[in-house]
Jmol script that loads the backbone (N, CA, C; Angstrom):
load data "model"
ATOM      1  N   MET A   1       5.657  25.977  45.764  1.00  0.00           N
ATOM      2  CA  MET A   1       6.215  25.229  44.670  1.00  0.00           C
ATOM      3  C   MET A   1       7.731  25.039  44.912  1.00  0.00           C
ATOM      4  N   LEU A   2       8.197  23.799  44.667  1.00  0.00           N
ATOM      5  CA  LEU A   2       9.617  23.480  44.916  1.00  0.00           C
ATOM      6  C   LEU A   2      10.504  24.039  43.823  1.00  0.00           C
ATOM      7  N   ALA A   3      11.663  24.460  44.238  1.00  0.00           N
ATOM      8  CA  ALA A   3      12.675  24.917  43.227  1.00  0.00           C
ATOM      9  C   ALA A   3      13.302  23.718  42.615  1.00  0.00           C
ATOM     10  N   VAL A   4      13.095  23.594  41.311  1.00  0.00           N
ATOM     11  CA  VAL A   4      13.647  22.389  40.630  1.00  0.00           C
ATOM     12  C   VAL A   4      15.129  22.471  40.530  1.00  0.00           C
ATOM     13  N   SER A   5      15.708  23.653  40.433  1.00  0.00           N
ATOM     14  CA  SER A   5      17.148  23.784  40.245  1.00  0.00           C
ATOM     15  C   SER A   5      17.922  23.273  41.471  1.00  0.00           C
ATOM     16  N   ALA A   6      17.311  23.217  42.619  1.00  0.00           N
ATOM     17  CA  ALA A   6      17.997  22.747  43.824  1.00  0.00           C
ATOM     18  C   ALA A   6      18.226  21.228  43.793  1.00  0.00           C
ATOM     19  N   PHE A   7      17.485  20.544  42.926  1.00  0.00           N
ATOM     20  CA  PHE A   7      17.594  19.085  42.863  1.00  0.00           C
ATOM     21  C   PHE A   7      18.239  18.582  41.577  1.00  0.00           C
ATOM     22  N   GLU A   8      18.859  19.412  40.836  1.00  0.00           N
ATOM     23  CA  GLU A   8      19.520  18.983  39.613  1.00  0.00           C
ATOM     24  C   GLU A   8      20.784  18.238  39.913  1.00  0.00           C
ATOM     25  N   ILE A   9      20.995  17.162  39.189  1.00  0.00           N
ATOM     26  CA  ILE A   9      22.184  16.351  39.317  1.00  0.00           C
ATOM     27  C   ILE A   9      23.128  16.699  38.171  1.00  0.00           C
ATOM     28  N   GLY A  10      24.280  17.216  38.529  1.00  0.00           N
ATOM     29  CA  GLY A  10      25.220  17.659  37.486  1.00  0.00           C
ATOM     30  C   GLY A  10      26.276  16.586  37.226  1.00  0.00           C
ATOM     31  N   ALA A  11      27.173  16.924  36.370  1.00  0.00           N
ATOM     32  CA  ALA A  11      28.262  15.995  36.019  1.00  0.00           C
ATOM     33  C   ALA A  11      29.154  15.639  37.149  1.00  0.00           C
ATOM     34  N   GLN A  12      29.330  16.603  38.084  1.00  0.00           N
ATOM     35  CA  GLN A  12      30.211  16.309  39.240  1.00  0.00           C
ATOM     36  C   GLN A  12      29.659  15.239  40.100  1.00  0.00           C
ATOM     37  N   HIS A  13      28.377  15.064  40.166  1.00  0.00           N
ATOM     38  CA  HIS A  13      27.779  13.999  40.979  1.00  0.00           C
ATOM     39  C   HIS A  13      28.123  12.637  40.360  1.00  0.00           C
ATOM     40  N   TYR A  14      28.080  12.549  39.020  1.00  0.00           N
ATOM     41  CA  TYR A  14      28.384  11.300  38.384  1.00  0.00           C
ATOM     42  C   TYR A  14      29.885  10.985  38.525  1.00  0.00           C
ATOM     43  N   PHE A  15      30.720  12.026  38.486  1.00  0.00           N
ATOM     44  CA  PHE A  15      32.171  11.782  38.660  1.00  0.00           C
ATOM     45  C   PHE A  15      32.477  11.308  40.088  1.00  0.00           C
ATOM     46  N   ILE A  16      31.765  11.867  41.039  1.00  0.00           N
ATOM     47  CA  ILE A  16      31.974  11.418  42.447  1.00  0.00           C
ATOM     48  C   ILE A  16      31.488   9.948  42.618  1.00  0.00           C
ATOM     49  N   LEU A  17      30.358   9.619  42.027  1.00  0.00           N
ATOM     50  CA  LEU A  17      29.848   8.269  42.057  1.00  0.00           C
ATOM     51  C   LEU A  17      30.842   7.320  41.399  1.00  0.00           C
ATOM     52  N   ALA A  18      31.360   7.718  40.232  1.00  0.00           N
ATOM     53  CA  ALA A  18      32.353   6.861  39.542  1.00  0.00           C
ATOM     54  C   ALA A  18      33.597   6.660  40.389  1.00  0.00           C
ATOM     55  N   ALA A  19      34.079   7.755  41.061  1.00  0.00           N
ATOM     56  CA  ALA A  19      35.252   7.640  41.895  1.00  0.00           C
ATOM     57  C   ALA A  19      34.994   6.690  43.056  1.00  0.00           C
ATOM     58  N   VAL A  20      33.828   6.750  43.648  1.00  0.00           N
ATOM     59  CA  VAL A  20      33.505   5.878  44.771  1.00  0.00           C
ATOM     60  C   VAL A  20      33.414   4.411  44.301  1.00  0.00           C
ATOM     61  N   MET A  21      32.820   4.215  43.146  1.00  0.00           N
ATOM     62  CA  MET A  21      32.734   2.859  42.587  1.00  0.00           C
ATOM     63  C   MET A  21      34.086   2.278  42.315  1.00  0.00           C
ATOM     64  N   PHE A  22      34.959   3.085  41.697  1.00  0.00           N
ATOM     65  CA  PHE A  22      36.272   2.628  41.375  1.00  0.00           C
ATOM     66  C   PHE A  22      37.078   2.331  42.603  1.00  0.00           C
ATOM     67  N   THR A  23      36.922   3.171  43.651  1.00  0.00           N
ATOM     68  CA  THR A  23      37.649   2.949  44.931  1.00  0.00           C
ATOM     69  C   THR A  23      37.207   1.650  45.594  1.00  0.00           C
ATOM     70  N   ILE A  24      35.913   1.414  45.564  1.00  0.00           N
ATOM     71  CA  ILE A  24      35.391   0.144  46.122  1.00  0.00           C
ATOM     72  C   ILE A  24      35.951  -1.062  45.371  1.00  0.00           C
ATOM     73  N   GLY A  25      35.964  -0.973  44.063  1.00  0.00           N
ATOM     74  CA  GLY A  25      36.479  -2.068  43.248  1.00  0.00           C
ATOM     75  C   GLY A  25      37.952  -2.303  43.469  1.00  0.00           C
ATOM     76  N   ALA A  26      38.732  -1.190  43.532  1.00  0.00           N
ATOM     77  CA  ALA A  26      40.205  -1.349  43.744  1.00  0.00           C
ATOM     78  C   ALA A  26      40.482  -1.943  45.144  1.00  0.00           C
ATOM     79  N   THR A  27      39.739  -1.466  46.155  1.00  0.00           N
ATOM     80  CA  THR A  27      39.894  -1.983  47.510  1.00  0.00           C
ATOM     81  C   THR A  27      39.536  -3.483  47.574  1.00  0.00           C
ATOM     82  N   GLY A  28      38.495  -3.830  46.914  1.00  0.00           N
ATOM     83  CA  GLY A  28      38.136  -5.283  46.867  1.00  0.00           C
ATOM     84  C   GLY A  28      39.179  -6.114  46.194  1.00  0.00           C
ATOM     85  N   MET A  29      39.756  -5.597  45.112  1.00  0.00           N
ATOM     86  CA  MET A  29      40.842  -6.329  44.402  1.00  0.00           C
ATOM     87  C   MET A  29      42.053  -6.560  45.340  1.00  0.00           C
ATOM     88  N   LEU A  30      42.371  -5.520  46.115  1.00  0.00           N
ATOM     89  CA  LEU A  30      43.561  -5.655  46.967  1.00  0.00           C
ATOM     90  C   LEU A  30      43.321  -6.498  48.217  1.00  0.00           C
ATOM     91  N   LEU A  31      42.110  -6.518  48.732  1.00  0.00           N
ATOM     92  CA  LEU A  31      41.854  -7.178  49.993  1.00  0.00           C
ATOM     93  C   LEU A  31      41.311  -8.605  49.874  1.00  0.00           C
ATOM     94  N   ARG A  32      40.631  -8.963  48.821  1.00  0.00           N
ATOM     95  CA  ARG A  32      39.991 -10.288  48.668  1.00  0.00           C
ATOM     96  C   ARG A  32      40.867 -11.245  47.940  1.00  0.00           C
ATOM     97  N   ARG A  33      40.803 -12.509  48.279  1.00  0.00           N
ATOM     98  CA  ARG A  33      41.567 -13.554  47.625  1.00  0.00           C
ATOM     99  C   ARG A  33      40.663 -14.467  46.735  1.00  0.00           C
ATOM    100  N   ASN A  34      39.387 -14.401  46.928  1.00  0.00           N
ATOM    101  CA  ASN A  34      38.432 -15.190  46.152  1.00  0.00           C
ATOM    102  C   ASN A  34      38.376 -14.660  44.726  1.00  0.00           C
ATOM    103  N   THR A  35      38.584 -15.528  43.751  1.00  0.00           N
ATOM    104  CA  THR A  35      38.645 -15.021  42.343  1.00  0.00           C
ATOM    105  C   THR A  35      37.330 -14.523  41.825  1.00  0.00           C
ATOM    106  N   ILE A  36      36.231 -15.109  42.297  1.00  0.00           N
ATOM    107  CA  ILE A  36      34.906 -14.614  41.876  1.00  0.00           C
ATOM    108  C   ILE A  36      34.706 -13.160  42.315  1.00  0.00           C
ATOM    109  N   VAL A  37      35.041 -12.916  43.572  1.00  0.00           N
ATOM    110  CA  VAL A  37      34.944 -11.553  44.118  1.00  0.00           C
ATOM    111  C   VAL A  37      35.903 -10.652  43.366  1.00  0.00           C
ATOM    112  N   MET A  38      37.092 -11.127  43.040  1.00  0.00           N
ATOM    113  CA  MET A  38      38.046 -10.301  42.309  1.00  0.00           C
ATOM    114  C   MET A  38      37.505  -9.951  40.919  1.00  0.00           C
ATOM    115  N   PHE A  39      36.834 -10.876  40.255  1.00  0.00           N
ATOM    116  CA  PHE A  39      36.241 -10.568  38.966  1.00  0.00           C
ATOM    117  C   PHE A  39      35.137  -9.541  39.107  1.00  0.00           C
ATOM    118  N   MET A  40      34.314  -9.643  40.152  1.00  0.00           N
ATOM    119  CA  MET A  40      33.247  -8.676  40.376  1.00  0.00           C
ATOM    120  C   MET A  40      33.854  -7.297  40.639  1.00  0.00           C
ATOM    121  N   CYS A  41      34.981  -7.210  41.346  1.00  0.00           N
ATOM    122  CA  CYS A  41      35.622  -5.950  41.613  1.00  0.00           C
ATOM    123  C   CYS A  41      36.181  -5.310  40.298  1.00  0.00           C
ATOM    124  N   VAL A  42      36.719  -6.157  39.422  1.00  0.00           N
ATOM    125  CA  VAL A  42      37.196  -5.651  38.147  1.00  0.00           C
ATOM    126  C   VAL A  42      36.032  -5.120  37.315  1.00  0.00           C
ATOM    127  N   GLU A  43      34.903  -5.820  37.336  1.00  0.00           N
ATOM    128  CA  GLU A  43      33.732  -5.353  36.626  1.00  0.00           C
ATOM    129  C   GLU A  43      33.234  -4.053  37.192  1.00  0.00           C
ATOM    130  N   LEU A  44      33.278  -3.935  38.556  1.00  0.00           N
ATOM    131  CA  LEU A  44      32.857  -2.655  39.188  1.00  0.00           C
ATOM    132  C   LEU A  44      33.738  -1.512  38.723  1.00  0.00           C
ATOM    133  N   MET A  45      35.024  -1.769  38.663  1.00  0.00           N
ATOM    134  CA  MET A  45      35.974  -0.717  38.196  1.00  0.00           C
ATOM    135  C   MET A  45      35.721  -0.357  36.718  1.00  0.00           C
ATOM    136  N   LEU A  46      35.429  -1.335  35.907  1.00  0.00           N
ATOM    137  CA  LEU A  46      35.143  -1.071  34.487  1.00  0.00           C
ATOM    138  C   LEU A  46      33.844  -0.263  34.333  1.00  0.00           C
ATOM    139  N   ASN A  47      32.860  -0.550  35.165  1.00  0.00           N
ATOM    140  CA  ASN A  47      31.603   0.217  35.153  1.00  0.00           C
ATOM    141  C   ASN A  47      31.814   1.654  35.600  1.00  0.00           C
ATOM    142  N   ALA A  48      32.728   1.857  36.539  1.00  0.00           N
ATOM    143  CA  ALA A  48      33.061   3.227  36.977  1.00  0.00           C
ATOM    144  C   ALA A  48      33.688   3.976  35.823  1.00  0.00           C
ATOM    145  N   VAL A  49      34.554   3.353  35.083  1.00  0.00           N
ATOM    146  CA  VAL A  49      35.182   4.014  33.924  1.00  0.00           C
ATOM    147  C   VAL A  49      34.155   4.287  32.854  1.00  0.00           C
ATOM    148  N   ASN A  50      33.242   3.331  32.674  1.00  0.00           N
ATOM    149  CA  ASN A  50      32.162   3.554  31.651  1.00  0.00           C
ATOM    150  C   ASN A  50      31.310   4.689  32.054  1.00  0.00           C
ATOM    151  N   LEU A  51      30.998   4.874  33.351  1.00  0.00           N
ATOM    152  CA  LEU A  51      30.176   5.972  33.802  1.00  0.00           C
ATOM    153  C   LEU A  51      30.884   7.266  33.571  1.00  0.00           C
ATOM    154  N   THR A  52      32.206   7.317  33.706  1.00  0.00           N
ATOM    155  CA  THR A  52      32.996   8.511  33.456  1.00  0.00           C
ATOM    156  C   THR A  52      32.978   8.825  31.951  1.00  0.00           C
ATOM    157  N   PHE A  53      33.141   7.812  31.134  1.00  0.00           N
ATOM    158  CA  PHE A  53      33.115   8.051  29.688  1.00  0.00           C
ATOM    159  C   PHE A  53      31.750   8.632  29.234  1.00  0.00           C
ATOM    160  N   VAL A  54      30.676   8.052  29.745  1.00  0.00           N
ATOM    161  CA  VAL A  54      29.290   8.523  29.380  1.00  0.00           C
ATOM    162  C   VAL A  54      29.089   9.942  29.881  1.00  0.00           C
ATOM    163  N   THR A  55      29.589  10.248  31.091  1.00  0.00           N
ATOM    164  CA  THR A  55      29.421  11.581  31.613  1.00  0.00           C
ATOM    165  C   THR A  55      30.195  12.621  30.800  1.00  0.00           C
ATOM    166  N   PHE A  56      31.393  12.301  30.378  1.00  0.00           N
ATOM    167  CA  PHE A  56      32.141  13.197  29.525  1.00  0.00           C
ATOM    168  C   PHE A  56      31.467  13.350  28.161  1.00  0.00           C
ATOM    169  N   ALA A  57      30.909  12.258  27.638  1.00  0.00           N
ATOM    170  CA  ALA A  57      30.219  12.318  26.359  1.00  0.00           C
ATOM    171  C   ALA A  57      29.039  13.195  26.422  1.00  0.00           C
ATOM    172  N   LYS A  58      28.287  13.165  27.528  1.00  0.00           N
ATOM    173  CA  LYS A  58      27.123  14.016  27.696  1.00  0.00           C
ATOM    174  C   LYS A  58      27.528  15.427  27.917  1.00  0.00           C
ATOM    175  N   ALA A  59      28.601  15.687  28.734  1.00  0.00           N
ATOM    176  CA  ALA A  59      29.010  17.063  29.026  1.00  0.00           C
ATOM    177  C   ALA A  59      29.598  17.759  27.806  1.00  0.00           C
ATOM    178  N   LEU A  60      30.326  16.992  26.995  1.00  0.00           N
ATOM    179  CA  LEU A  60      30.966  17.573  25.787  1.00  0.00           C
ATOM    180  C   LEU A  60      30.144  17.469  24.547  1.00  0.00           C
ATOM    181  N   ASP A  61      28.980  16.832  24.641  1.00  0.00           N
ATOM    182  CA  ASP A  61      28.071  16.648  23.515  1.00  0.00           C
ATOM    183  C   ASP A  61      28.770  15.946  22.389  1.00  0.00           C
ATOM    184  N   ASP A  62      29.452  14.834  22.709  1.00  0.00           N
ATOM    185  CA  ASP A  62      30.233  14.096  21.758  1.00  0.00           C
ATOM    186  C   ASP A  62      29.932  12.561  21.974  1.00  0.00           C
ATOM    187  N   SER A  63      29.814  11.836  20.913  1.00  0.00           N
ATOM    188  CA  SER A  63      29.440  10.435  21.062  1.00  0.00           C
ATOM    189  C   SER A  63      30.640   9.504  21.143  1.00  0.00           C
ATOM    190  N   ALA A  64      31.841  10.059  21.183  1.00  0.00           N
ATOM    191  CA  ALA A  64      33.053   9.212  21.247  1.00  0.00           C
ATOM    192  C   ALA A  64      33.146   8.442  22.593  1.00  0.00           C
ATOM    193  N   GLY A  65      32.689   9.079  23.640  1.00  0.00           N
ATOM    194  CA  GLY A  65      32.694   8.382  24.928  1.00  0.00           C
ATOM    195  C   GLY A  65      31.741   7.190  24.957  1.00  0.00           C
ATOM    196  N   GLN A  66      30.617   7.345  24.293  1.00  0.00           N
ATOM    197  CA  GLN A  66      29.656   6.218  24.218  1.00  0.00           C
ATOM    198  C   GLN A  66      30.217   5.095  23.395  1.00  0.00           C
ATOM    199  N   ALA A  67      30.966   5.409  22.343  1.00  0.00           N
ATOM    200  CA  ALA A  67      31.588   4.379  21.505  1.00  0.00           C
ATOM    201  C   ALA A  67      32.667   3.651  22.351  1.00  0.00           C
ATOM    202  N   ALA A  68      33.407   4.379  23.129  1.00  0.00           N
ATOM    203  CA  ALA A  68      34.405   3.744  24.001  1.00  0.00           C
ATOM    204  C   ALA A  68      33.753   2.821  25.004  1.00  0.00           C
ATOM    205  N   VAL A  69      32.596   3.183  25.531  1.00  0.00           N
ATOM    206  CA  VAL A  69      31.877   2.313  26.478  1.00  0.00           C
ATOM    207  C   VAL A  69      31.438   1.045  25.744  1.00  0.00           C
ATOM    208  N   PHE A  70      31.009   1.159  24.533  1.00  0.00           N
ATOM    209  CA  PHE A  70      30.579  -0.023  23.771  1.00  0.00           C
ATOM    210  C   PHE A  70      31.764  -1.029  23.630  1.00  0.00           C
ATOM    211  N   PHE A  71      32.923  -0.567  23.301  1.00  0.00           N
ATOM    212  CA  PHE A  71      34.047  -1.416  23.139  1.00  0.00           C
ATOM    213  C   PHE A  71      34.518  -1.954  24.529  1.00  0.00           C
ATOM    214  N   THR A  72      34.428  -1.138  25.552  1.00  0.00           N
ATOM    215  CA  THR A  72      34.775  -1.611  26.905  1.00  0.00           C
ATOM    216  C   THR A  72      33.861  -2.751  27.337  1.00  0.00           C
ATOM    217  N   LEU A  73      32.582  -2.654  27.040  1.00  0.00           N
ATOM    218  CA  LEU A  73      31.623  -3.701  27.370  1.00  0.00           C
ATOM    219  C   LEU A  73      31.951  -5.008  26.617  1.00  0.00           C
ATOM    220  N   ILE A  74      32.373  -4.887  25.359  1.00  0.00           N
ATOM    221  CA  ILE A  74      32.716  -6.061  24.566  1.00  0.00           C
ATOM    222  C   ILE A  74      33.937  -6.767  25.205  1.00  0.00           C
ATOM    223  N   VAL A  75      34.950  -5.981  25.571  1.00  0.00           N
ATOM    224  CA  VAL A  75      36.149  -6.549  26.190  1.00  0.00           C
ATOM    225  C   VAL A  75      35.802  -7.194  27.570  1.00  0.00           C
ATOM    226  N   ALA A  76      34.914  -6.501  28.313  1.00  0.00           N
ATOM    227  CA  ALA A  76      34.524  -7.050  29.595  1.00  0.00           C
ATOM    228  C   ALA A  76      33.775  -8.396  29.443  1.00  0.00           C
ATOM    229  N   ALA A  77      32.955  -8.486  28.455  1.00  0.00           N
ATOM    230  CA  ALA A  77      32.206  -9.731  28.221  1.00  0.00           C
ATOM    231  C   ALA A  77      33.162 -10.870  27.847  1.00  0.00           C
ATOM    232  N   ALA A  78      34.143 -10.596  27.038  1.00  0.00           N
ATOM    233  CA  ALA A  78      35.137 -11.611  26.678  1.00  0.00           C
ATOM    234  C   ALA A  78      35.961 -11.991  27.903  1.00  0.00           C
ATOM    235  N   GLU A  79      36.303 -10.996  28.738  1.00  0.00           N
ATOM    236  CA  GLU A  79      37.082 -11.316  29.914  1.00  0.00           C
ATOM    237  C   GLU A  79      36.314 -12.168  30.896  1.00  0.00           C
ATOM    238  N   VAL A  80      35.067 -11.916  31.035  1.00  0.00           N
ATOM    239  CA  VAL A  80      34.242 -12.742  31.925  1.00  0.00           C
ATOM    240  C   VAL A  80      34.108 -14.161  31.420  1.00  0.00           C
ATOM    241  N   ALA A  81      33.945 -14.320  30.122  1.00  0.00           N
ATOM    242  CA  ALA A  81      33.829 -15.673  29.552  1.00  0.00           C
ATOM    243  C   ALA A  81      35.089 -16.477  29.777  1.00  0.00           C
ATOM    244  N   VAL A  82      36.233 -15.890  29.466  1.00  0.00           N
ATOM    245  CA  VAL A  82      37.519 -16.615  29.602  1.00  0.00           C
ATOM    246  C   VAL A  82      37.836 -16.810  31.095  1.00  0.00           C
ATOM    247  N   GLY A  83      37.630 -15.771  31.889  1.00  0.00           N
ATOM    248  CA  GLY A  83      37.945 -15.844  33.317  1.00  0.00           C
ATOM    249  C   GLY A  83      37.109 -16.856  34.059  1.00  0.00           C
ATOM    250  N   LEU A  84      35.820 -16.911  33.735  1.00  0.00           N
ATOM    251  CA  LEU A  84      34.949 -17.915  34.403  1.00  0.00           C
ATOM    252  C   LEU A  84      35.317 -19.320  34.000  1.00  0.00           C
ATOM    253  N   ALA A  85      35.736 -19.499  32.753  1.00  0.00           N
ATOM    254  CA  ALA A  85      36.142 -20.808  32.307  1.00  0.00           C
ATOM    255  C   ALA A  85      37.394 -21.260  33.106  1.00  0.00           C
ATOM    256  N   ILE A  86      38.305 -20.366  33.340  1.00  0.00           N
ATOM    257  CA  ILE A  86      39.519 -20.693  34.123  1.00  0.00           C
ATOM    258  C   ILE A  86      39.124 -21.010  35.568  1.00  0.00           C
ATOM    259  N   ILE A  87      38.210 -20.198  36.109  1.00  0.00           N
ATOM    260  CA  ILE A  87      37.765 -20.415  37.517  1.00  0.00           C
ATOM    261  C   ILE A  87      37.069 -21.786  37.664  1.00  0.00           C
ATOM    262  N   VAL A  88      36.244 -22.151  36.678  1.00  0.00           N
ATOM    263  CA  VAL A  88      35.574 -23.456  36.691  1.00  0.00           C
ATOM    264  C   VAL A  88      36.553 -24.570  36.635  1.00  0.00           C
ATOM    265  N   ALA A  89      37.604 -24.405  35.800  1.00  0.00           N
ATOM    266  CA  ALA A  89      38.641 -25.453  35.668  1.00  0.00           C
ATOM    267  C   ALA A  89      39.355 -25.629  37.002  1.00  0.00           C
ATOM    268  N   ILE A  90      39.651 -24.533  37.670  1.00  0.00           N
ATOM    269  CA  ILE A  90      40.361 -24.662  38.939  1.00  0.00           C
ATOM    270  C   ILE A  90      39.400 -25.261  40.007  1.00  0.00           C
ATOM    271  N   PHE A  91      38.127 -24.865  39.958  1.00  0.00           N
ATOM    272  CA  PHE A  91      37.172 -25.389  40.963  1.00  0.00           C
ATOM    273  C   PHE A  91      36.974 -26.917  40.790  1.00  0.00           C
ATOM    274  N   ARG A  92      37.067 -27.402  39.578  1.00  0.00           N
ATOM    275  CA  ARG A  92      36.901 -28.850  39.382  1.00  0.00           C
ATOM    276  C   ARG A  92      38.036 -29.598  39.990  1.00  0.00           C
ATOM    277  N   ARG A  93      39.213 -29.051  39.975  1.00  0.00           N
ATOM    278  CA  ARG A  93      40.377 -29.710  40.592  1.00  0.00           C
ATOM    279  C   ARG A  93      40.362 -29.625  42.089  1.00  0.00           C
ATOM    280  N   ARG A  94      39.986 -28.458  42.572  1.00  0.00           N
ATOM    281  CA  ARG A  94      39.993 -28.171  43.983  1.00  0.00           C
ATOM    282  C   ARG A  94      38.677 -27.558  44.376  1.00  0.00           C
ATOM    283  N   GLN A  95      38.159 -27.822  45.516  1.00  0.00           N
ATOM    284  CA  GLN A  95      36.796 -27.298  45.882  1.00  0.00           C
ATOM    285  C   GLN A  95      36.808 -25.882  46.316  1.00  0.00           C
ATOM    286  N   GLY A  96      37.917 -25.220  46.313  1.00  0.00           N
ATOM    287  CA  GLY A  96      37.981 -23.794  46.653  1.00  0.00           C
ATOM    288  C   GLY A  96      38.581 -23.021  45.470  1.00  0.00           C
ATOM    289  N   VAL A  97      38.194 -21.769  45.357  1.00  0.00           N
ATOM    290  CA  VAL A  97      38.728 -20.932  44.309  1.00  0.00           C
ATOM    291  C   VAL A  97      39.287 -19.668  44.930  1.00  0.00           C
ATOM    292  N   THR A  98      40.621 -19.705  45.137  1.00  0.00           N
ATOM    293  CA  THR A  98      41.272 -18.486  45.636  1.00  0.00           C
ATOM    294  C   THR A  98      42.399 -18.168  44.666  1.00  0.00           C
ATOM    295  N   ALA A  99      42.880 -16.932  44.783  1.00  0.00           N
ATOM    296  CA  ALA A  99      43.964 -16.470  43.885  1.00  0.00           C
ATOM    297  C   ALA A  99      45.185 -17.288  44.023  1.00  0.00           C
ATOM    298  N   ASP A 100      45.386 -17.911  45.173  1.00  0.00           N
ATOM    299  CA  ASP A 100      46.583 -18.735  45.393  1.00  0.00           C
ATOM    300  C   ASP A 100      46.541 -20.037  44.585  1.00  0.00           C
ATOM    301  N   ASP A 101      45.388 -20.429  44.114  1.00  0.00           N
ATOM    302  CA  ASP A 101      45.205 -21.675  43.350  1.00  0.00           C
ATOM    303  C   ASP A 101      45.545 -21.474  41.895  1.00  0.00           C
ATOM    304  N   ILE A 102      45.932 -20.361  41.472  1.00  0.00           N
ATOM    305  CA  ILE A 102      46.263 -20.115  40.036  1.00  0.00           C
ATOM    306  C   ILE A 102      47.424 -20.938  39.591  1.00  0.00           C
ATOM    307  N   ASP A 103      48.364 -21.209  40.506  1.00  0.00           N
ATOM    308  CA  ASP A 103      49.528 -21.972  40.099  1.00  0.00           C
ATOM    309  C   ASP A 103      49.188 -23.419  39.688  1.00  0.00           C
ATOM    310  N   LEU A 104      47.959 -23.834  39.921  1.00  0.00           N
ATOM    311  CA  LEU A 104      47.505 -25.155  39.477  1.00  0.00           C
ATOM    312  C   LEU A 104      47.459 -25.228  37.941  1.00  0.00           C
ATOM    313  N   MET A 105      47.368 -24.097  37.291  1.00  0.00           N
ATOM    314  CA  MET A 105      47.181 -24.074  35.851  1.00  0.00           C
ATOM    315  C   MET A 105      48.510 -24.291  35.113  1.00  0.00           C
ATOM    316  N   LYS A 106      49.620 -24.343  35.851  1.00  0.00           N
ATOM    317  CA  LYS A 106      50.899 -24.662  35.209  1.00  0.00           C
ATOM    318  C   LYS A 106      50.893 -26.121  34.744  1.00  0.00           C
ATOM    319  N   GLY A 107      51.495 -26.348  33.622  1.00  0.00           N
ATOM    320  CA  GLY A 107      51.588 -27.641  32.988  1.00  0.00           C
ATOM    321  C   GLY A 107      51.605 -28.802  33.791  1.00  0.00           C
TER     322      GLY A 107
END
end "model"
wireframe off; spacefill off
backbone 0.3
color backbone group
C-alpha cells in the first residue's frame, strides 16, 4: 500500500507555483513588445497573486483572501475590456500592435 502522506501537496507548493507564474509574467512584460502578449503576461501575474490569496485563505481558514480574488478578477475583466479596445483601435490604424505604437493615441 502506498503512503498517502508522501504525495500531499502543501501550501508551499502553491507558493512556489505562484512565484514561478509571477516570474514568467514579469519576464514576459519586460522582454516582449507585442501588446497582446503584454496583456497575457499581466493576466498571468494577476493569476499568480490570486493563487497566493487563495492559498493564504485556505491556510489561515479565512475567506478574506477569496473575497480579494473576487475583486481582483473584476478589475482584471475591466482591464481586459478597455485594453483590448485600445489595442483594436491601434490595430485599425496600423497593421501591427507593438508597445511603441501607443504614441498614436495622442490627439
